[in-house]
C-alpha positions as CSV (number, residue, x, y, z in Angstrom):
1,M,-11.4,-54.0,-25.2
2,Q,-10.8,-51.0,-27.2
3,L,-10.0,-47.8,-24.8
4,T,-11.4,-45.1,-27.0
5,P,-11.8,-41.5,-25.9
6,Y,-15.1,-40.4,-25.3
7,T,-16.1,-37.8,-27.9
8,D,-19.9,-37.9,-27.7
9,S,-22.1,-34.9,-27.7
10,W,-24.9,-34.6,-25.0
11,E,-28.1,-31.6,-24.5
12,E,-27.2,-28.9,-22.2
13,D,-30.0,-30.3,-19.6
14,D,-28.6,-33.8,-19.5
15,P,-28.6,-35.1,-16.0
16,H,-25.2,-36.5,-16.7
17,A,-23.5,-33.7,-18.4
18,N,-21.0,-32.7,-15.8
19,F,-19.8,-36.6,-15.6
20,K,-19.8,-36.9,-19.6
21,E,-17.7,-33.8,-19.9
22,D,-15.1,-34.9,-17.3
23,V,-14.9,-38.4,-19.3
24,A,-14.6,-36.4,-22.5
25,H,-11.8,-34.5,-20.8
26,Y,-10.0,-37.3,-19.1
27,T,-10.1,-39.8,-22.1
28,V,-8.3,-37.6,-24.5
29,A,-5.0,-39.0,-23.1
30,D,-3.7,-42.6,-24.1
31,P,-3.1,-44.6,-20.6
32,L,-1.2,-47.3,-22.4
33,P,1.9,-45.9,-22.5
34,T,2.0,-45.5,-18.6
35,I,0.4,-48.7,-18.0
36,E,2.8,-50.6,-20.5
37,G,5.9,-48.8,-18.8
38,L,4.5,-49.9,-15.4
39,S,4.3,-53.4,-16.9
40,Q,7.9,-53.5,-18.0
41,A,9.2,-52.1,-14.9
42,T,7.2,-54.6,-12.7
43,G,6.8,-57.7,-14.4
44,V,3.0,-57.3,-14.1
45,P,1.1,-58.0,-17.6
46,V,-0.8,-55.2,-18.9
47,P,-4.4,-56.7,-18.8
48,A,-3.8,-57.4,-14.8
49,L,-2.8,-53.5,-14.5
50,I,-5.7,-52.3,-16.1
51,R,-8.0,-54.6,-14.1
52,Y,-6.2,-53.2,-11.0
53,V,-6.5,-49.7,-11.7
54,L,-10.5,-50.2,-12.4
55,V,-11.1,-52.5,-9.4
56,K,-9.0,-50.2,-7.1
57,Y,-10.8,-47.0,-8.4
58,A,-14.2,-48.8,-8.4
59,A,-13.7,-50.2,-4.7
60,S,-12.1,-47.2,-3.1
61,N,-15.2,-44.9,-3.3
62,A,-14.0,-42.7,-0.1
63,D,-10.5,-42.5,-1.4
64,A,-11.6,-41.2,-4.7
65,L,-14.0,-38.7,-3.4
66,L,-11.5,-37.5,-1.1
67,A,-8.9,-37.2,-3.9
68,M,-11.4,-35.3,-5.9
69,G,-12.6,-33.2,-3.3
70,P,-10.9,-30.0,-4.0
71,L,-11.9,-30.2,-7.9
72,V,-15.6,-30.8,-6.9
73,I,-15.7,-28.1,-4.4
74,N,-14.2,-25.7,-7.0
75,Q,-16.8,-26.6,-9.6
76,M,-19.5,-26.2,-7.1
77,E,-18.1,-22.7,-6.2
78,E,-18.1,-22.0,-9.9
79,H,-21.7,-22.6,-10.3
80,I,-22.7,-20.7,-7.3
81,A,-20.3,-17.7,-8.5
82,T,-21.9,-17.7,-11.9
83,A,-25.5,-17.7,-10.8
84,E,-24.8,-14.8,-8.2
85,A,-22.9,-12.8,-10.9
86,D,-26.1,-13.3,-13.0
87,G,-28.3,-12.4,-10.2
88,T,-31.5,-14.1,-11.7
89,D,-33.8,-16.7,-10.4
90,Q,-33.1,-18.7,-13.7
91,A,-29.3,-18.8,-13.2
92,R,-29.7,-19.9,-9.6
93,L,-32.0,-22.7,-10.5
94,K,-29.6,-23.8,-13.3
95,A,-26.8,-23.6,-10.3
96,Y,-29.1,-25.6,-8.1
97,D,-29.6,-28.2,-10.9
98,A,-25.7,-28.6,-11.3
99,L,-25.1,-29.0,-7.6
100,R,-27.9,-31.5,-7.3
101,E,-26.2,-33.3,-9.9
102,V,-22.6,-33.1,-8.4
103,V,-24.1,-34.3,-5.0
104,S,-26.1,-37.2,-6.6
105,W,-22.7,-38.5,-8.1
106,L,-20.9,-38.0,-4.7
107,V,-23.8,-39.9,-3.0
108,V,-23.3,-42.9,-5.6
109,G,-19.6,-43.0,-5.1
110,M,-20.1,-43.3,-1.1
111,K,-22.7,-46.2,-1.7
112,G,-20.5,-48.2,-3.7
């Protein structure tokens, strides 16, 4: 499996734009040096560690949501502040759409 950075582009009205932006941001770094170092230190093979990280993240939805809580809350506050600073109904509707998207991702994570 190739672990390539996500460098795609998307439309502004893409319902998954926030998620895609987050994936693009976090996939810039190469995780393999850290995984390889952990493998050398523990004796656990690299493929097993990669599987562990993926399963642990996917299985720990509540923990992941709690860990990302401050980041998500800050993003939500930014959407609201931007809309209020603009002061238009169009800006508020844009913020509502962004907040709806964030909440939908949080709900998906909770349903596991």
